[in-house]
C-alpha positions in Angstrom: -2.8 -20.6 -1.1 -2.6 -19.4 -4.8 -3.6 -15.2 -4.6 -5.9 -14.4 -7.0 -8.5 -11.0 -7.1 -11.0 -12.6 -4.8 -8.6 -13.2 -1.9 -5.9 -10.4 -2.2 -8.1 -8.0 0.0 -6.2 -10.5 2.6 -2.8 -9.0 2.2 -3.8 -5.6 1.9 -4.2 -4.6 5.6 -0.8 -5.3 6.4 1.1 -4.0 3.4 -1.4 -0.4 3.9 0.0 -0.5 7.9 3.3 -0.5 7.0 3.3 2.0 3.9 1.6 4.2 6.8 3.5 4.3 9.3 6.4 5.0 6.9 4.2 7.6 5.4 3.5 9.2 8.5 7.0 9.3 10.0 8.4 10.6 6.7 5.6 13.9 6.5 5.2 13.8 10.1 1.2 13.1 10.0 -0.8 10.6 12.2 -1.3 7.6 10.9 -5.4 7.9 10.4 -4.2 10.9 8.0 -1.4 8.5 6.1 -4.0 5.7 5.9 -6.7 8.5 4.2 -3.9 9.7 2.0 -3.1 5.9 0.8 -6.7 4.5 0.4 -7.6 7.4 -1.4 -4.6 7.4 -4.3 -3.9 5.9 -7.3 -1.1 3.9 -6.4 -4.0 2.0 -3.7 -5.9 1.1 -6.9 -3.2 -0.4 -8.5 -2.2 -2.9 -5.1 -5.6 -3.7 -4.5 -5.3 -5.2 -8.1 -4.0 -8.2 -8.7 -2.9 -8.4 -12.0 0.0 -5.1 -11.0 1.9 -8.1 -8.7 2.8 -5.2 -6.5 1.8 -7.5 -3.8 4.3 -8.8 -3.9 6.9 -6.3 -3.0 8.0 -6.0 0.6 7.2 -2.6 2.8 10.5 -0.7 1.7 10.0 -1.9 -2.6 6.5 -0.6 -2.0 7.0 2.8 -0.5 9.7 3.1 -3.0 6.6 2.3 -5.6 4.3 4.8 -4.0 7.0 7.7 -3.7 7.7 7.1 -7.5 3.8 7.4 -8.0 3.5 10.9 -7.0 
């Protein structure tokens, strides 16, 4: 299966779950609060854009990208 803008949404929940877990642990906040922060961020908009190819990155690399985007 080829990833494109129409099916990228299938990959995002697992990526966001990893990111939220790491963010919650780093900041000492709940997973729900971490999800709110992430989903409302400019980083999420970039992740949800297939052309950025951020979805290729694993959890640690994605989290590093998120931290650098702050």
